[in-house]
ROZAVO-319883 format. One record per residue: residue in one letter; chain; residue number from 1; x, z, y of N, C-alpha, C, O in turn. Coordinates in nm, 2 decimals. Each point is the difference from the previous one (the first is absolute). Layout:
{"A","A",NUM,{X,Z,Y},{X,Z,Y},{X,Z,Y},{X,Z,Y}}
...
This chain:
{"X","A",1,{8.78,17.24,20.73},{0.05,0.01,-0.13},{-0.02,0.12,-0.07},{0.02,0.11,0.06}}
{"X","A",2,{-0.06,-0.11,-0.19},{-0.01,0.15,-0.05},{0.12,0.07,-0.04},{0.00,0.13,0.00}}
{"X","A",3,{0.11,-0.21,-0.02},{0.13,0.08,-0.01},{0.05,0.06,0.12},{0.06,0.11,0.01}}
{"X","A",4,{-0.08,-0.19,0.10},{0.04,0.06,0.13},{-0.09,0.13,0.04},{0.04,0.09,0.06}}
{"X","A",5,{-0.17,-0.10,-0.09},{-0.08,0.11,0.04},{0.04,0.11,-0.10},{0.01,0.11,0.05}}
{"X","A",6,{0.02,-0.12,-0.18},{0.04,0.10,-0.09},{0.13,0.07,0.04},{0.02,0.12,0.00}}
{"X","A",7,{0.07,-0.22,0.04},{0.14,0.06,0.06},{-0.03,0.09,0.13},{0.05,0.11,0.01}}
{"X","A",8,{-0.13,-0.17,0.08},{-0.03,0.09,0.12},{-0.07,0.12,-0.04},{0.04,0.10,0.06}}
{"X","A",9,{-0.13,-0.08,-0.16},{-0.06,0.11,-0.04},{0.08,0.11,-0.06},{-0.02,0.12,0.01}}
{"X","A",10,{0.13,-0.18,-0.08},{0.09,0.10,-0.06},{0.09,0.05,0.10},{0.04,0.11,-0.01}}
{"X","A",11,{0.00,-0.20,0.10},{0.09,0.05,0.10},{-0.06,0.10,0.10},{0.06,0.09,0.04}}
{"X","A",12,{-0.18,-0.11,-0.01},{-0.09,0.09,0.08},{-0.02,0.14,-0.07},{0.00,0.10,0.06}}
{"X","A",13,{-0.02,-0.11,-0.21},{-0.01,0.11,-0.06},{0.12,0.09,-0.01},{0.00,0.12,0.01}}
{"X","A",14,{0.12,-0.20,-0.03},{0.13,0.09,0.02},{0.03,0.05,0.14},{0.05,0.11,0.02}}
{"X","A",15,{-0.09,-0.19,0.08},{0.01,0.07,0.14},{-0.09,0.11,0.02},{0.04,0.09,0.08}}
{"X","A",16,{-0.15,-0.09,-0.14},{-0.09,0.12,0.02},{0.06,0.12,-0.09},{-0.01,0.11,0.04}}
{"X","A",17,{0.06,-0.13,-0.15},{0.06,0.10,-0.08},{0.11,0.06,0.08},{0.01,0.13,0.02}}
{"X","A",18,{0.08,-0.20,0.03},{0.12,0.04,0.08},{-0.05,0.07,0.12},{0.06,0.11,0.03}}
{"X","A",19,{-0.16,-0.16,0.04},{-0.05,0.07,0.12},{-0.05,0.13,-0.04},{0.02,0.10,0.07}}
{"X","A",20,{-0.10,-0.10,-0.17},{-0.06,0.14,-0.05},{0.11,0.10,-0.02},{0.00,0.11,0.05}}
{"X","A",21,{0.10,-0.16,-0.13},{0.12,0.10,-0.03},{0.06,0.05,0.12},{0.00,0.12,0.02}}
{"X","A",22,{0.04,-0.22,0.08},{0.06,0.04,0.12},{-0.08,0.10,0.08},{0.06,0.10,0.05}}
{"X","A",23,{-0.18,-0.13,-0.04},{-0.09,0.10,0.09},{-0.05,0.11,-0.08},{-0.07,0.09,0.05}}
{"X","A",24,{0.10,-0.08,-0.19},{-0.04,0.10,-0.09},{-0.15,0.02,0.01},{-0.06,0.11,0.02}}
{"X","A",25,{0.00,-0.24,-0.01},{-0.16,-0.02,-0.02},{-0.04,0.00,-0.13},{-0.02,-0.11,-0.06}}
{"X","A",26,{0.00,0.23,-0.01},{-0.02,0.02,-0.14},{-0.14,-0.09,-0.03},{0.00,-0.08,-0.10}}
{"X","A",27,{-0.10,0.10,0.17},{-0.12,-0.08,-0.03},{0.03,-0.15,-0.02},{-0.04,-0.07,-0.09}}
{"X","A",28,{0.11,0.02,0.20},{0.03,-0.15,-0.01},{0.09,-0.03,-0.12},{-0.02,-0.10,-0.06}}
{"X","A",29,{0.11,0.18,0.04},{0.09,-0.01,-0.11},{-0.08,-0.01,-0.14},{0.03,-0.09,-0.08}}
{"X","A",30,{-0.11,0.18,0.07},{-0.10,0.00,-0.13},{-0.07,-0.12,0.00},{-0.01,-0.05,-0.11}}
{"X","A",31,{-0.04,-0.02,0.21},{-0.08,-0.11,0.01},{0.08,-0.13,-0.06},{-0.06,-0.09,-0.06}}
{"X","A",32,{0.21,0.11,0.07},{0.07,-0.12,-0.03},{0.03,-0.01,-0.15},{0.06,-0.09,-0.04}}
{"X","A",33,{-0.11,0.20,-0.04},{0.05,0.02,-0.14},{-0.12,-0.02,-0.09},{-0.12,0.02,0.04}}
{"X","A",34,{0.15,-0.06,-0.16},{-0.09,0.00,-0.12},{-0.04,0.14,-0.04},{0.07,0.09,0.04}}
{"X","A",35,{-0.17,-0.07,-0.11},{-0.05,0.13,-0.04},{0.11,0.07,-0.09},{0.02,0.12,0.01}}
{"X","A",36,{0.05,-0.20,-0.09},{0.10,0.05,-0.08},{0.13,-0.07,0.01},{0.00,-0.12,0.02}}
{"X","A",37,{0.11,0.19,-0.04},{0.13,-0.06,0.04},{0.10,0.02,-0.12},{-0.01,0.11,-0.07}}
{"X","A",38,{0.09,-0.19,0.05},{0.12,0.03,-0.08},{0.13,0.01,0.09},{0.03,-0.08,0.08}}
{"X","A",39,{0.03,0.20,-0.10},{0.11,0.03,0.08},{0.13,0.02,-0.09},{0.00,0.07,-0.11}}
{"X","A",40,{0.10,-0.11,0.15},{0.13,0.02,-0.07},{0.12,0.04,0.10},{0.06,-0.09,0.06}}
{"X","A",41,{-0.05,0.22,-0.07},{0.12,0.05,0.09},{0.12,0.05,-0.10},{0.08,0.09,0.03}}
{"X","A",42,{-0.08,-0.16,-0.14},{0.10,0.05,-0.10},{0.14,-0.03,0.03},{0.09,0.06,-0.05}}
{"X","A",43,{-0.06,-0.17,0.15},{0.14,-0.04,0.03},{0.05,0.11,0.11},{0.12,0.00,0.03}}
{"X","A",44,{-0.19,0.09,0.03},{0.05,0.09,0.09},{-0.06,0.15,-0.01},{0.04,0.08,0.07}}
{"X","A",45,{-0.15,-0.06,-0.16},{-0.03,0.12,-0.04},{0.00,0.01,-0.16},{0.00,-0.10,-0.08}}
{"X","A",46,{0.00,0.22,0.04},{0.00,0.03,-0.14},{-0.15,0.02,-0.05},{-0.04,0.10,-0.06}}
{"X","A",47,{-0.03,-0.22,0.08},{-0.15,-0.01,-0.03},{-0.01,-0.11,-0.08},{0.08,-0.09,0.02}}
{"X","A",48,{-0.18,0.08,-0.11},{-0.04,-0.11,-0.06},{-0.10,-0.08,0.06},{-0.08,0.06,0.06}}
{"X","A",49,{0.08,-0.20,-0.07},{-0.10,-0.07,0.07},{-0.13,0.05,-0.05},{-0.02,0.04,-0.11}}
{"X","A",50,{-0.09,-0.05,0.20},{-0.14,0.05,-0.03},{-0.10,-0.06,0.08},{0.03,-0.05,0.11}}
{"X","A",51,{-0.15,0.07,-0.15},{-0.11,-0.04,0.08},{-0.06,0.11,0.08},{0.00,0.12,-0.05}}
{"X","A",52,{-0.05,-0.14,0.18},{-0.05,0.11,0.07},{-0.11,-0.06,0.08},{0.00,-0.12,0.02}}
{"X","A",53,{-0.09,0.19,0.03},{-0.11,-0.04,0.09},{0.06,-0.03,0.14},{0.11,0.05,0.04}}
{"X","A",54,{-0.17,-0.14,0.04},{0.04,-0.02,0.14},{-0.01,0.11,0.07},{0.07,0.02,0.10}}
{"X","A",55,{-0.17,0.08,-0.12},{0.00,0.13,0.08},{0.12,0.09,-0.04},{0.06,0.07,0.09}}
{"X","A",56,{-0.02,-0.07,-0.21},{0.13,0.07,-0.03},{0.11,-0.05,0.06},{0.09,0.08,0.04}}
{"X","A",57,{-0.07,-0.22,-0.02},{0.11,-0.07,0.05},{0.01,0.06,0.15},{0.10,0.05,0.05}}
{"X","A",58,{-0.23,-0.08,0.01},{-0.01,0.03,0.14},{0.05,0.15,0.04},{0.07,0.03,0.10}}
{"X","A",59,{-0.12,0.06,-0.19},{0.05,0.14,0.01},{0.14,0.03,-0.02},{0.06,0.08,0.07}}
{"X","A",60,{0.00,-0.15,-0.16},{0.14,0.01,-0.03},{0.09,-0.06,0.11},{0.11,0.05,0.03}}
{"X","A",61,{-0.16,-0.15,0.04},{0.07,-0.06,0.12},{-0.02,0.08,0.11},{0.09,0.01,0.09}}
{"X","A",62,{-0.21,0.06,-0.07},{-0.02,0.08,0.11},{0.09,0.11,0.00},{0.07,0.03,0.10}}
{"X","A",63,{-0.06,0.04,-0.22},{0.10,0.11,-0.02},{0.14,-0.04,0.03},{0.08,0.07,0.07}}
{"X","A",64,{-0.04,-0.19,-0.14},{0.14,-0.04,0.01},{0.04,-0.03,0.13},{0.12,0.02,0.04}}
{"X","A",65,{-0.21,-0.08,0.05},{0.04,-0.06,0.13},{-0.02,0.11,0.11},{0.04,-0.02,0.11}}
{"X","A",66,{-0.10,0.13,-0.15},{-0.01,0.11,0.12},{0.13,0.02,0.05},{0.10,0.02,-0.07}}
{"X","A",67,{-0.09,-0.02,0.21},{0.11,0.04,0.06},{0.10,-0.12,0.01},{0.11,0.01,0.06}}
{"X","A",68,{-0.15,-0.13,-0.11},{0.09,-0.12,0.02},{-0.06,-0.10,0.10},{-0.12,-0.01,0.02}}
{"X","A",69,{0.21,-0.07,0.04},{-0.05,-0.12,0.07},{0.02,-0.11,-0.09},{0.11,-0.01,-0.06}}
{"X","A",70,{-0.22,-0.08,0.05},{0.02,-0.11,-0.08},{-0.02,-0.13,0.07},{-0.07,-0.01,0.10}}
{"X","A",71,{0.14,-0.09,-0.15},{0.01,-0.14,0.05},{0.01,-0.10,-0.11},{0.08,0.01,-0.09}}
{"X","A",72,{-0.18,-0.09,0.09},{0.00,-0.11,-0.10},{0.06,-0.11,0.07},{-0.03,-0.03,0.12}}
{"X","A",73,{0.12,-0.04,-0.20},{0.07,-0.13,0.04},{-0.03,-0.10,-0.10},{0.02,0.01,-0.12}}
{"X","A",74,{-0.08,-0.12,0.17},{-0.01,-0.12,-0.09},{0.12,-0.10,0.02},{0.04,-0.04,0.11}}
{"X","A",75,{0.00,0.00,-0.23},{0.11,-0.09,0.01},{-0.06,-0.13,0.00},{-0.12,-0.02,-0.01}}
{"X","A",76,{0.20,-0.08,0.03},{-0.05,-0.14,0.02},{-0.09,-0.05,-0.14},{-0.09,-0.08,0.01}}
{"X","A",77,{0.12,0.14,-0.12},{-0.07,-0.03,-0.13},{-0.12,0.06,0.00},{-0.08,-0.03,-0.09}}
{"X","A",78,{0.04,0.12,0.19},{-0.11,0.07,0.01},{-0.03,0.13,-0.09},{-0.11,0.05,-0.01}}
{"X","A",79,{0.22,0.00,-0.04},{-0.01,0.12,-0.09},{0.03,0.13,0.08},{0.10,0.01,0.06}}
{"X","A",80,{-0.18,0.08,-0.06},{0.02,0.12,0.09},{0.12,0.09,-0.06},{0.02,0.01,-0.12}}
{"X","A",81,{0.04,0.04,0.22},{0.11,0.10,-0.02},{-0.04,0.12,0.08},{-0.06,-0.01,0.10}}
{"X","A",82,{0.08,0.13,-0.15},{-0.03,0.12,0.05},{0.13,0.07,0.05},{0.10,0.02,-0.07}}
{"X","A",83,{-0.10,0.00,0.20},{0.13,0.08,0.07},{-0.05,0.13,0.06},{-0.10,-0.01,0.08}}
{"X","A",84,{0.15,0.11,-0.12},{-0.04,0.14,0.04},{0.11,0.07,0.06},{0.12,-0.01,-0.04}}
{"X","A",85,{-0.15,0.08,0.14},{0.11,0.10,0.06},{-0.08,0.13,0.03},{-0.12,0.01,0.01}}
{"X","A",86,{0.20,0.10,-0.01},{-0.06,0.13,0.02},{-0.02,0.01,0.16},{0.08,-0.04,0.09}}
{"X","A",87,{-0.19,0.10,-0.06},{-0.02,0.02,0.13},{0.09,0.12,0.07},{0.03,0.10,-0.07}}
{"X","A",88,{0.01,-0.12,0.19},{0.08,0.11,0.06},{-0.09,0.11,0.04},{-0.11,-0.03,0.04}}
{"X","A",89,{0.15,0.16,-0.06},{-0.08,0.10,0.04},{-0.04,-0.01,0.15},{-0.12,0.03,0.03}}
{"X","A",90,{0.20,-0.06,0.06},{-0.05,-0.01,0.13},{-0.09,-0.12,0.03},{-0.06,0.00,0.10}}
{"X","A",91,{0.04,-0.10,-0.18},{-0.10,-0.10,-0.01},{-0.14,0.05,-0.02},{-0.10,-0.06,0.05}}
{"X","A",92,{0.10,0.16,-0.12},{-0.13,0.06,-0.04},{-0.05,0.09,0.12},{-0.12,0.01,0.02}}
{"X","A",93,{0.21,0.05,0.06},{-0.03,0.09,0.12},{-0.03,-0.09,0.12},{-0.08,0.04,0.09}}
{"X","A",94,{0.14,-0.15,-0.09},{-0.01,-0.09,0.12},{-0.13,-0.04,0.02},{-0.03,-0.07,0.09}}
């Protein structure tokens, strides 16, 4: 059925997006995105909603996640959540 295929494709895209974030695979993350994005971080940053390119989004994520371990968790509804924790200094040297 078309609806099942569409659902499977969406879930697959979300999984790839989360995998790319977790592994900090910026090329794969970029492939998951449209050329232009609307971003709204106003609820936790003092910035206005804006449009940015996918390349800008990836560059911002790359900078923001440097030094962090990321893990995407999918709830049963299928919406991703981002969980981050600081890497321990001794983890970097191990």
